[in-house]
N, C-alpha and C positions, 0 to 999 in steps of 0.2 A: 702400757703404762705399767711406770714403775712402782713399787709398794709403797714409797714415800710420797709419790704425786697421788696416788688414789687415796690414802690417808689423809692428804692436805686437804682434798677435794671432800671426802666424808665430816672432815671437821668444819669446812666452811658450811656446807647442808645443815649440819647440825645446828651450829650458830645463828643462821637463818632462819632457822625453824622454832629454836628455842628464844632466842632473843630478837633480832631484828623483827619478824613477823608481829609479836605480842606488841612490841614497843610500838610499831607503826600502826596496829589497830586501835591501841590507848589516845595514840595521837590523833586520829580520824576521828574518834568520839568526842574528844576535849573539843577538836575543832568545829563540830556539829553543834556543840552547846554554845557556840557563840554566834547563833541565827542565820541570817541569809546566805545560803550556800553560794549563791550564784556570784557572790561579792568577796567571798571569803577565801582569800590567798593560802592560809595555813591548811585549808581543806585540800584545795587543788594540788598544793605542794606533798601533801600526804598521801593522797591518793596515787600522784603520779611515782612517788617513790615507793607505795605499795605494789603499783605494776611491775617496776623494776624489782623488787624482790620477788615477788611470785614468779617474773620470768627467769629468774636466775635461778630459783630453786627448782624449775621444771627442765632448765637445761641441764645443772648437776644432776639430777636424777638419772636423766637420759643418758649423760657421757657415764655414770657410774654403772648403768644395768647393761649398758654395751661393752664397757672395759673388760680389757683381758690383761691381768697383772702377772708381770714377769719378772722373775729375780735376777738382776744382773750378774750376781756373785755366782751362780751356775752358769755362766757363758765363758768361752774364750776364743783365743785366735783375731782373725781380723776384726775390723770395726763393723760394730752392727748394732742394732737398738741398744741402749742401756750402756754401751762402752763410754768410759771417759777418757778423752784424748786429748793427751800434750801436744801442742804447735808449736810451731818457731814460724813467724812471719820471716820468708826468705827475703824479704826488701829492708824490713826494719829492725829484724833479729829481736823482737819482741815475742816474748814465752807468754800463750793462753792456754788456759784448760777449760775443755767443755763436757758436756755430758749429754748424749743425744737422748732425747725422750720426745714422748707424746705432744701432739699440738696442747692439748689441755694442760699440761704441767711445763709449758716451755715458758723460760723465763732469763732473757740471754743477760740481764744485770746480774743473777747467781750463775751464770755459767752453763747453764739449762738449755743446749738447742733442740729448737723445733726439728724433728727426722726429715720435715718437707723441707726446710731451709736450702738453700743453694750450697752453704757449705758444708751440711751434714749429708747431702747427696752426693757430693764429692768425695766424701770421707768414706761413707759405707763402701765395703769391701776391700780397703785398704790396709796395708801393712804396717809396722814399725819401719821408718826409713823412708816409706815413700812421700813422692812430693804431690800434692794437687794444685790445680790452679781452677780458681773461682772467679766467676764474673759477680761483681760487686756493682753499686749504683757510682761506686767512686774510679771505677776501672778495675782491670786483672787484677787478683791477688795471688802470689804462691805461698805456701803452707807446707812447711814438714812436718811429717809426722815422729815424733820424739819417742811417745811411749804411749800403750792402750792399757786400759785397766778395766777391770769389772769388779766392781765393789758393791 
């Protein structure tokens, strides 16, 4: 995982523990004051949300405890974890840029590509100027690697 991804997960964990957890405990206590719990929708909704929050806290603690932080700035060469790769779609000439990251920090909208995705697997080990073929739900796509950066 990258340092930025690790820090983002740490921040989410801290927010859940310091803000979300106490707020849901207050909401449950408030809903209990309304009487009969068997027909209390507020209580059941708050308990459901508490289950989600506690599950996410456990998931984040597990991910963070097993994570190895890698500094992409210390890497170079062909495409590997942490690389930011500039691509040109050979069919549409559209330019895109992706950073190859771990599963927990992947966010395609922000250009952070899961290292287990078909495109990332096709890119790993390649160099600038290489072309890669990727099978997508929309069919075969071809990309040319324009640049590889480690930031």
